[in-house]
N, C-alpha and C positions, 0 to 999 in steps of 0.2 A: 657711783657704786654699781656694781653689777647685782642685779636683783633677780637674775634667772636662775632657776632651780636646777642644780646639777647633781646627779645621783650616778654612782659608778662611771663618772667621766661623761655622762651623757646629759645634754641639754634637754631635759624633759619637755619644757615648753616648746621648744623647736620641734621635737619628735611629735608631739600632739599637733602641732600646726601643720607638719607634713602629712599626717594622717588624714586631718581634716581637708587640705587641699586635695588630695587623692580622692576622697569621698565625694567631693564637689566637682572634680574633673577627673574621672577615672583613666583618661588617656594618658595622663602624667605618670601613671604606673608602669607604662610600657617603656622598657629598656632594651638595649642591644649592646652587649659587651663584645669586644674585639680582642683578638691576640693574634700574633705573628710569630711562628716558629721558623728557626733557621738550623739546619743540620751543621754541627761544626766539625766532629771527627769521631769514628767509632760510635759508642753510644752516647755521645756529648751533644746535645743541642741546646738552643738558646731561645727562649720566648721573650718577646717585647709586648707589652701592655701598656697603652697610653690612652687613646680616645675612647669614648663610649657614647652612645645616645641614651638620654634619659631626662625626664621631666619636660619633654616636648622640644628638646634640642639637643645638637651635639655638644658634648662637654669639652672645654679646652682649659681646664683648670690644672691639668697636669703638664707642666712645661717640659718635663723630661720622662721618658718612658721607664716603667718598672721593668727590670730584667730579671728573668727567673731561668735558672740553669737546671738542666736534667742530665743525668748520667746514669750508669749502672755501677754496682760493685764488682770487684775484681772476678768474683765467682760466676758472674754473668757477663763476662769479657769487658767491663767497662774500667774506668779509673778512678772512681769514687768522687769525682769533682762536684757532685751535687746528688740530692735524692733523685730515685727513679721515678718514673711516672705513677706507679701505683702508690708509692710513699706520698708523692705530691698529692695524690687524691685523697688519702687519708688526712693530708694537712687541710686541704679545701673543706672537708667534712667537718673537722674539728673547729676550724676557724668560723665556719658558718653556724655550728651549734653554739660556739662560744659567744658570737655577737648577738644572736637570737636570744640567748639567756639573759646576757647583760642588758641588752636594750628592754626586754621585757620585764625584767626585774626592776629596771628603773622606772618603767611606766607603772609598775604596782608599788612603788616606794618601798622596794626591798633593796637594802644596802648590802652589797656583796664584798666581803673581805678577800676572798680568794675562790678561784675557779680553776680547776685543772682537769683536763680530759684526757684519759689514757685509752688508747685504741691499738687493736691488734687485729690484722686481716689475714685471712687463709687464701693462698693460691696454689693450684696444682699447675706448674709450668709445662705440663705435657699439652695442654690447650694452646698455649703461646706458642710452642714449638711445632705445632702440627702433628704431634704424635698421637693423638686421640680426639676422635670426633664426638667421644663421650663425655669430655671435660671441658667446660667453659674456660675461655681464656683469662677471664677476670676474677675478681674476688669471689669465693664461694661464701664467705661468711665474714662479717665484720663484728667485733665486739667493742663496746664503747662504754667507759664507766666514768661517770661524773664524780669529782670530789669538790663539794661547796661547803664554803663556811660563809654564812649569810644571817642576818637578823630576822629571820621568818621561821616559823615551825616547819618541821620535816614535812608534813602534809602539803603546805603551801608550795615548797620547793619541788615536791613530787608532781604537783599539778602543773607548775612552771616547765618542769622537764617534759612532760608529756604535751604541753601546748607548744613549746619549741619544736618538739619532733614532728608535730602536725604542720608547722609553718616553714620549717627549714628547706630553703630552695635545693641545697646540695643533698640532702638527705632523701628529698623527693627525686632527684637525679638518679641516686643509687637504688632506690626501691621501685621505680617506674621506668619503663621504656621510654626513651626521648629520641624523636626521629632525628637522624643524623643524615645530612646529604652530603655526598663526596663528589669532587670534580678532579678529574686528572688532566693537567696540561704538560705536554712534552715539550721542553725547551731545547732539545738535543737536536 
């Protein structure tokens, strides 16, 4: 018989054990995620994600890579084969907020029946197209709205939402500058 406690599909005992191991050995919290992108045609590219470093070692649990496609809509000269990069960034943000909400709700013994996150972001393409130095090429603003159905009072859900915002890695990436180093190699 399985006597482990699961809330919202999360093994709460395993979550607590993971947190305790990291408290005892902080280096276990150091992760490196990897991705390789290959241009296909026009606005279409393909990213493969498989290995990563975490918990003190290279992870080999993924026998096949995850493949993510990127393209543009026809109005931006693409063929609609996949979401574009800024739409994928919204997905990354929503996914991170969602997992943070569900895991933290489980840790607080809050049972979630439903969670939906609606997002909308504003971009002025003059920055991307190099038509204005006054306009940034990325999102100017993103609006996110939670729809939650859970067995906790509204005040507790609000506190949980605020906590998730403080601890979300992807929200942090959006809100704070992250150093990015670029290297160019000409194989021509």
